[in-house]
matplotlib code that plots the C-alpha trace (Angstrom):
import matplotlib.pyplot as plt

x = [-0.1, 1.5, 1.4, 0.7, 4.0, 3.9, 6.5, 9.1, 9.2, 5.5, 5.8, 8.8, 7.2, 4.0, 6.1, 8.1, 4.8, 3.3, 6.6, 6.6, 2.8, 3.5, 6.5, 4.3, 1.3, 4.0, 5.4, 2.0, 0.8, 4.1, 3.7, 0.0, 1.1, 4.5, 4.7, 6.0, 9.4, 9.2, 9.3, 10.4, 7.4, 7.4, 8.0, 5.5, 5.6, 3.8, 0.3, 0.6, -3.1, -2.9, 0.1, 1.9, 5.6, 7.8, 10.0, 13.8, 16.9, 19.3, 22.8, 26.0, 26.3, 28.0, 30.3, 31.8, 35.1, 33.2, 31.0, 34.2, 35.6, 32.5, 32.4, 36.0, 35.5, 32.1, 33.4, 37.1, 38.1, 41.1, 40.4, 41.8, 39.4, 36.2, 36.6, 35.9, 33.1, 31.4, 32.1, 30.4, 27.4, 26.8, 27.0, 24.5, 22.2, 22.5, 21.7, 18.5, 17.4, 17.9, 15.6, 13.0, 13.1, 12.0, 14.8, 14.0, 17.3, 17.2, 18.3, 18.2, 14.7, 12.2, 12.9, 10.1, 10.7, 7.7, 8.6, 11.4, 12.0, 14.7, 16.5, 19.2, 22.0, 20.5, 17.6, 15.8, 14.2, 11.8, 11.9, 10.0, 12.0, 10.2, 12.5, 11.3, 11.8, 14.8, 12.4, 10.0, 12.9, 14.5, 11.1, 10.6, 14.1, 13.4, 10.2, 11.9, 14.8, 12.0, 10.1, 13.2, 14.2, 10.7, 10.9, 14.1]
y = [0.0, 3.1, 6.3, 9.7, 11.8, 15.2, 17.7, 18.7, 22.2, 22.8, 22.1, 24.2, 27.1, 26.7, 26.8, 29.8, 31.8, 30.8, 32.3, 35.4, 35.9, 35.4, 38.0, 40.6, 40.1, 40.6, 43.7, 45.2, 44.6, 46.0, 49.1, 49.5, 49.0, 50.4, 53.6, 56.7, 57.9, 59.1, 63.0, 64.2, 65.4, 69.2, 69.9, 71.9, 73.5, 71.6, 72.7, 73.5, 72.9, 69.4, 68.5, 67.4, 66.7, 68.5, 66.2, 66.2, 65.6, 64.0, 65.4, 63.5, 60.8, 62.0, 59.3, 59.0, 60.8, 63.7, 63.8, 63.9, 66.6, 68.6, 68.4, 69.4, 72.5, 73.3, 72.8, 73.8, 70.8, 68.7, 65.7, 63.1, 64.5, 64.5, 61.2, 59.1, 61.2, 61.1, 57.2, 56.8, 59.0, 57.0, 53.8, 55.0, 56.3, 53.0, 51.1, 53.3, 52.9, 48.9, 49.0, 51.0, 53.9, 57.3, 60.2, 63.8, 65.4, 69.3, 70.3, 66.9, 66.5, 63.9, 60.4, 57.5, 54.0, 53.2, 49.9, 47.3, 44.3, 41.7, 40.5, 37.9, 40.3, 43.5, 44.9, 47.6, 50.3, 52.8, 56.1, 59.4, 62.4, 65.5, 68.7, 72.2, 75.0, 77.2, 80.3, 78.9, 78.0, 81.6, 83.2, 81.1, 82.1, 85.8, 85.7, 84.1, 86.8, 89.6, 88.1, 87.8, 91.5, 92.3, 90.4, 92.5]
z = [0.1, -1.0, 1.6, 0.3, 0.2, 1.6, 0.3, 3.0, 1.3, 1.7, 5.4, 5.8, 3.9, 6.0, 9.4, 7.8, 7.2, 10.4, 12.2, 10.1, 10.8, 14.5, 14.3, 12.5, 15.1, 17.8, 16.3, 15.6, 19.4, 20.6, 18.4, 19.8, 23.3, 23.6, 25.8, 24.6, 25.8, 29.4, 30.0, 33.1, 35.3, 36.0, 39.5, 41.3, 44.5, 47.2, 48.2, 51.8, 52.2, 51.0, 52.9, 49.6, 49.6, 47.1, 45.2, 46.2, 44.2, 46.5, 46.6, 47.0, 49.9, 52.9, 54.3, 58.0, 56.9, 55.4, 58.6, 60.9, 58.7, 58.8, 62.7, 63.0, 60.8, 62.6, 66.1, 65.9, 67.8, 66.8, 64.3, 66.7, 69.5, 67.1, 65.5, 68.5, 69.5, 66.0, 65.9, 69.3, 68.4, 65.2, 67.3, 69.8, 66.9, 65.0, 68.2, 68.9, 65.2, 65.5, 68.6, 66.6, 69.1, 68.1, 67.9, 68.6, 67.7, 67.0, 64.3, 62.6, 63.4, 64.5, 63.1, 63.5, 62.2, 59.8, 58.7, 59.3, 57.0, 57.9, 55.0, 54.8, 54.8, 56.3, 58.1, 55.9, 57.9, 56.5, 58.5, 58.4, 59.2, 60.2, 60.4, 61.4, 59.0, 59.8, 59.7, 62.2, 64.6, 64.1, 64.6, 67.9, 69.1, 68.1, 70.3, 73.2, 73.1, 73.0, 75.9, 78.0, 77.1, 78.3, 81.4, 82.3]

ax = plt.figure().add_subplot(projection="3d")
ax.plot(x, y, z, "-o")
ax.set_aspect("equal")
plt.show()
């Protein structure tokens, strides 16, 4: 009994045309669903009535060496005297944060831990830092000075 022969070229051409149709459909779908290039959103000042936060572009990271140098410059003490104090302060702050304690350190601000996530190599803390505006602090200091002058 003879079996019907199918041409291998017709099978290959059918497979090739199916692959081409799939590629064309994928390209058409991608063209329809592709997002336009992202354009930066305009930054607007936050509306004080809604309590919205302003977008902030972070500056360069401050390392411990830079912090020690800044403390030396601001305080006028020698670097060999400032370094152990800064390192001890960082150790105390790190311990307090690891215990999820709230910090209230003027002028740094009030620090509250919102979430803590233990990872395999680290503990990720999400914190909220609330700083008072310098003009508010200056106005309060001026009011206290004026009240002290009036008391005399």
